[in-house]
A tleap script that builds the chain and sets N, CA, C and O, in Angstrom:
source leaprc.protein.ff14SB
mol = sequence {
  NMET ALA ASP ASN ARG TYR ARG ILE ASP CYS
  GLY LYS VAL PRO SER GLN SER GLY CYS THR
  LEU VAL MET GLU GLY PRO GLU GLU ASP LEU
  LEU ASP ALA ALA VAL GLN HIE ALA GLN SER
  LYS HIE GLY HIE THR GLU PRO ALA ASP VAL
  LEU ARG ALA ALA ILE ARG LYS ASP LEU GLU
  PRO CVAL
}
set mol.1.N position { 122.116 93.847 43.075 }
set mol.1.CA position { 122.897 93.739 41.772 }
set mol.1.C position { 121.939 94.156 40.619 }
set mol.1.O position { 120.833 93.629 40.496 }
set mol.2.N position { 122.358 95.031 39.855 }
set mol.2.CA position { 121.477 95.571 38.764 }
set mol.2.C position { 121.794 94.586 37.592 }
set mol.2.O position { 122.883 94.027 37.463 }
set mol.3.N position { 120.670 94.424 36.707 }
set mol.3.CA position { 120.716 93.617 35.629 }
set mol.3.C position { 121.631 94.230 34.454 }
set mol.3.O position { 121.620 95.453 34.317 }
set mol.4.N position { 122.333 93.530 33.694 }
set mol.4.CA position { 122.993 94.142 32.485 }
set mol.4.C position { 122.189 94.715 31.709 }
set mol.4.O position { 121.086 94.181 31.594 }
set mol.5.N position { 122.396 95.657 31.124 }
set mol.5.CA position { 121.350 96.363 30.084 }
set mol.5.C position { 122.004 96.394 28.736 }
set mol.5.O position { 123.218 96.448 28.537 }
set mol.6.N position { 121.031 96.353 27.812 }
set mol.6.CA position { 121.342 96.266 26.386 }
set mol.6.C position { 120.379 97.209 25.733 }
set mol.6.O position { 119.315 97.561 26.241 }
set mol.7.N position { 120.873 97.621 24.468 }
set mol.7.CA position { 120.185 98.516 23.632 }
set mol.7.C position { 120.033 97.938 22.196 }
set mol.7.O position { 120.958 97.356 21.629 }
set mol.8.N position { 118.884 98.123 21.678 }
set mol.8.CA position { 118.657 97.641 20.154 }
set mol.8.C position { 118.124 98.894 19.468 }
set mol.8.O position { 117.258 99.587 20.003 }
set mol.9.N position { 118.654 99.178 18.273 }
set mol.9.CA position { 118.347 100.398 17.537 }
set mol.9.C position { 117.814 99.906 16.166 }
set mol.9.O position { 118.562 99.293 15.405 }
set mol.10.N position { 116.613 100.154 15.872 }
set mol.10.CA position { 115.986 99.650 14.556 }
set mol.10.C position { 116.689 100.408 13.402 }
set mol.10.O position { 116.913 99.886 12.310 }
set mol.11.N position { 117.000 101.603 13.707 }
set mol.11.CA position { 117.651 102.453 12.629 }
set mol.11.C position { 118.990 101.872 12.116 }
set mol.11.O position { 119.478 102.274 11.060 }
set mol.12.N position { 119.579 100.920 12.878 }
set mol.12.CA position { 120.792 100.330 12.450 }
set mol.12.C position { 120.478 99.033 11.651 }
set mol.12.O position { 121.412 98.506 11.045 }
set mol.13.N position { 119.264 98.488 11.601 }
set mol.13.CA position { 118.975 97.405 10.803 }
set mol.13.C position { 118.196 97.645 9.583 }
set mol.13.O position { 117.052 98.092 9.663 }
set mol.14.N position { 118.706 97.394 8.546 }
set mol.14.CA position { 118.037 97.721 7.181 }
set mol.14.C position { 116.585 97.350 7.214 }
set mol.14.O position { 116.189 96.267 7.645 }
set mol.15.N position { 115.772 98.338 6.717 }
set mol.15.CA position { 114.210 98.010 6.562 }
set mol.15.C position { 113.645 98.972 5.604 }
set mol.15.O position { 114.202 100.035 5.335 }
set mol.16.N position { 112.557 98.595 5.106 }
set mol.16.CA position { 111.712 99.627 4.270 }
set mol.16.C position { 111.086 100.582 4.957 }
set mol.16.O position { 110.860 101.668 4.423 }
set mol.17.N position { 110.695 100.302 6.310 }
set mol.17.CA position { 109.970 101.143 7.180 }
set mol.17.C position { 110.614 102.288 7.594 }
set mol.17.O position { 109.908 103.257 7.875 }
set mol.18.N position { 111.973 102.387 7.702 }
set mol.18.CA position { 112.836 103.466 8.098 }
set mol.18.C position { 112.616 103.666 9.451 }
set mol.18.O position { 112.774 104.810 9.876 }
set mol.19.N position { 112.210 102.589 10.388 }
set mol.19.CA position { 111.936 102.681 11.783 }
set mol.19.C position { 113.166 103.200 12.503 }
set mol.19.O position { 114.278 102.836 12.120 }
set mol.20.N position { 113.024 104.034 13.529 }
set mol.20.CA position { 114.113 104.711 14.189 }
set mol.20.C position { 113.980 104.381 15.718 }
set mol.20.O position { 114.597 105.059 16.539 }
set mol.21.N position { 113.301 103.502 16.038 }
set mol.21.CA position { 112.848 103.196 17.566 }
set mol.21.C position { 114.200 102.494 18.201 }
set mol.21.O position { 114.809 101.527 17.744 }
set mol.22.N position { 114.449 103.151 19.215 }
set mol.22.CA position { 115.722 102.585 20.190 }
set mol.22.C position { 114.928 102.063 21.389 }
set mol.22.O position { 114.088 102.796 21.910 }
set mol.23.N position { 115.171 100.756 21.876 }
set mol.23.CA position { 114.762 100.229 23.148 }
set mol.23.C position { 116.160 99.919 23.940 }
set mol.23.O position { 117.231 99.729 23.363 }
set mol.24.N position { 115.983 99.899 25.268 }
set mol.24.CA position { 116.929 99.535 26.179 }
set mol.24.C position { 116.341 98.726 27.274 }
set mol.24.O position { 115.153 98.818 27.582 }
set mol.25.N position { 117.245 97.874 27.903 }
set mol.25.CA position { 116.730 97.120 29.102 }
set mol.25.C position { 117.496 95.960 29.422 }
set mol.25.O position { 118.559 95.790 28.824 }
set mol.26.N position { 117.088 95.079 30.335 }
set mol.26.CA position { 117.719 93.880 30.639 }
set mol.26.C position { 117.515 92.956 29.359 }
set mol.26.O position { 116.536 93.092 28.625 }
set mol.27.N position { 118.464 92.049 29.154 }
set mol.27.CA position { 118.456 91.253 27.942 }
set mol.27.C position { 117.245 90.535 27.606 }
set mol.27.O position { 116.787 90.632 26.467 }
set mol.28.N position { 116.648 89.780 28.542 }
set mol.28.CA position { 115.466 89.107 28.354 }
set mol.28.C position { 114.097 89.884 28.186 }
set mol.28.O position { 113.162 89.497 27.486 }
set mol.29.N position { 114.131 90.991 28.909 }
set mol.29.CA position { 112.860 91.855 28.792 }
set mol.29.C position { 113.024 92.557 27.438 }
set mol.29.O position { 112.033 92.647 26.713 }
set mol.30.N position { 114.208 93.064 27.043 }
set mol.30.CA position { 114.455 93.582 25.690 }
set mol.30.C position { 114.154 92.553 24.582 }
set mol.30.O position { 113.455 92.970 23.659 }
set mol.31.N position { 114.532 91.399 24.535 }
set mol.31.CA position { 114.306 90.540 23.529 }
set mol.31.C position { 112.723 90.329 23.382 }
set mol.31.O position { 112.161 90.289 22.287 }
set mol.32.N position { 112.039 90.190 24.676 }
set mol.32.CA position { 110.530 90.232 24.425 }
set mol.32.C position { 110.055 91.320 23.722 }
set mol.32.O position { 109.366 91.188 22.711 }
set mol.33.N position { 110.375 92.387 24.186 }
set mol.33.CA position { 109.842 93.751 23.643 }
set mol.33.C position { 110.153 93.814 22.090 }
set mol.33.O position { 109.265 94.053 21.271 }
set mol.34.N position { 111.410 93.595 21.756 }
set mol.34.CA position { 111.973 93.646 20.431 }
set mol.34.C position { 111.183 92.556 19.408 }
set mol.34.O position { 110.928 92.857 18.242 }
set mol.35.N position { 110.887 91.454 19.907 }
set mol.35.CA position { 110.086 90.510 19.204 }
set mol.35.C position { 108.738 90.962 18.868 }
set mol.35.O position { 108.299 90.867 17.722 }
set mol.36.N position { 107.998 91.504 19.949 }
set mol.36.CA position { 106.683 91.997 19.877 }
set mol.36.C position { 106.771 93.089 18.917 }
set mol.36.O position { 105.925 93.106 18.024 }
set mol.37.N position { 107.705 94.052 18.956 }
set mol.37.CA position { 107.877 95.222 18.150 }
set mol.37.C position { 107.975 94.546 16.611 }
set mol.37.O position { 107.064 94.769 15.812 }
set mol.38.N position { 108.945 93.840 16.294 }
set mol.38.CA position { 109.205 93.174 14.983 }
set mol.38.C position { 107.916 92.542 14.301 }
set mol.38.O position { 107.634 92.656 13.109 }
set mol.39.N position { 107.227 91.900 15.200 }
set mol.39.CA position { 105.924 91.284 14.694 }
set mol.39.C position { 104.830 92.188 14.568 }
set mol.39.O position { 104.025 92.002 13.655 }
set mol.40.N position { 104.683 93.165 15.377 }
set mol.40.CA position { 103.376 94.110 15.165 }
set mol.40.C position { 103.806 95.365 14.315 }
set mol.40.O position { 102.953 95.900 13.607 }
set mol.41.N position { 104.945 95.802 14.350 }
set mol.41.CA position { 105.157 96.980 13.612 }
set mol.41.C position { 105.914 96.642 12.274 }
set mol.41.O position { 105.830 97.443 11.343 }
set mol.42.N position { 106.562 95.625 12.159 }
set mol.42.CA position { 107.415 95.376 10.980 }
set mol.42.C position { 106.697 94.225 10.251 }
set mol.42.O position { 107.042 93.976 9.096 }
set mol.43.N position { 105.703 93.489 10.851 }
set mol.43.CA position { 105.140 92.344 10.060 }
set mol.43.C position { 105.917 91.109 10.125 }
set mol.43.O position { 105.562 90.220 9.350 }
set mol.44.N position { 106.864 90.888 10.862 }
set mol.44.CA position { 107.582 89.737 10.877 }
set mol.44.C position { 106.672 88.469 11.263 }
set mol.44.O position { 105.908 88.630 12.215 }
set mol.45.N position { 106.681 87.327 10.666 }
set mol.45.CA position { 105.846 86.254 10.943 }
set mol.45.C position { 106.771 85.173 11.273 }
set mol.45.O position { 106.257 84.060 11.384 }
set mol.46.N position { 108.071 85.275 11.457 }
set mol.46.CA position { 108.963 84.039 11.975 }
set mol.46.C position { 108.479 83.756 13.422 }
set mol.46.O position { 107.845 84.647 13.987 }
set mol.47.N position { 108.693 82.748 13.980 }
set mol.47.CA position { 108.368 82.153 15.137 }
set mol.47.C position { 109.221 83.153 16.141 }
set mol.47.O position { 110.181 83.793 15.710 }
set mol.48.N position { 108.835 83.224 17.369 }
set mol.48.CA position { 109.355 84.143 18.350 }
set mol.48.C position { 110.773 83.680 18.542 }
set mol.48.O position { 111.702 84.488 18.548 }
set mol.49.N position { 110.961 82.287 18.712 }
set mol.49.CA position { 112.499 81.822 19.105 }
set mol.49.C position { 113.431 82.155 17.884 }
set mol.49.O position { 114.615 82.396 18.116 }
set mol.50.N position { 112.983 82.179 16.664 }
set mol.50.CA position { 113.870 82.606 15.421 }
set mol.50.C position { 114.114 84.066 15.540 }
set mol.50.O position { 115.256 84.518 15.461 }
set mol.51.N position { 113.073 84.814 15.728 }
set mol.51.CA position { 113.248 86.312 15.861 }
set mol.51.C position { 114.258 86.634 16.980 }
set mol.51.O position { 115.248 87.315 16.714 }
set mol.52.N position { 114.025 86.135 18.301 }
set mol.52.CA position { 114.861 86.338 19.385 }
set mol.52.C position { 116.326 85.967 19.023 }
set mol.52.O position { 117.205 86.711 19.460 }
set mol.53.N position { 116.653 84.976 18.328 }
set mol.53.CA position { 117.973 84.588 17.947 }
set mol.53.C position { 118.638 85.779 17.123 }
set mol.53.O position { 119.731 86.273 17.397 }
set mol.54.N position { 117.819 86.159 16.083 }
set mol.54.CA position { 118.348 86.993 15.080 }
set mol.54.C position { 118.532 88.545 15.875 }
set mol.54.O position { 119.463 89.317 15.644 }
set mol.55.N position { 117.561 88.757 16.727 }
set mol.55.CA position { 117.639 89.993 17.501 }
set mol.55.C position { 118.897 90.222 18.361 }
set mol.55.O position { 119.559 91.249 18.508 }
set mol.56.N position { 119.064 88.888 18.937 }
set mol.56.CA position { 120.070 88.867 19.895 }
set mol.56.C position { 121.499 89.305 19.538 }
set mol.56.O position { 122.351 89.775 20.291 }
set mol.57.N position { 121.578 89.030 18.139 }
set mol.57.CA position { 122.843 89.263 17.441 }
set mol.57.C position { 123.135 90.894 17.379 }
set mol.57.O position { 124.267 91.374 17.322 }
set mol.58.N position { 122.033 91.574 17.399 }
set mol.58.CA position { 122.106 93.089 17.301 }
set mol.58.C position { 122.149 93.831 18.506 }
set mol.58.O position { 122.341 95.047 18.505 }
set mol.59.N position { 121.969 93.120 19.599 }
set mol.59.CA position { 122.011 93.881 20.974 }
set mol.59.C position { 123.371 94.370 21.311 }
set mol.59.O position { 124.365 93.646 21.244 }
set mol.60.N position { 123.396 95.650 21.685 }
set mol.60.CA position { 124.617 96.353 22.285 }
set mol.60.C position { 124.589 96.609 23.602 }
set mol.60.O position { 123.631 97.245 24.040 }
set mol.61.N position { 125.585 96.184 24.451 }
set mol.61.CA position { 125.807 96.603 25.932 }
set mol.61.C position { 125.683 98.026 25.997 }
set mol.61.O position { 126.003 98.808 25.102 }
set mol.62.N position { 125.128 98.351 27.271 }
set mol.62.CA position { 124.962 99.856 27.521 }
set mol.62.C position { 125.828 100.167 28.651 }
set mol.62.O position { 125.897 101.320 29.077 }
savepdb mol mol.pdb
quit
């Protein structure tokens, strides 16, 4: 059985950086990658659990 896949598109989230990265994958893997991206590329300093909750709201089923 395949994992449900989701997508997150930085271009749909307002930011000063104008990032257009799109990531896709199983929910938990995608959240891990998106949190790491938010911290390393966008400078977010919130704890990972806070970022995961915020990012989870923007996931789109594929």
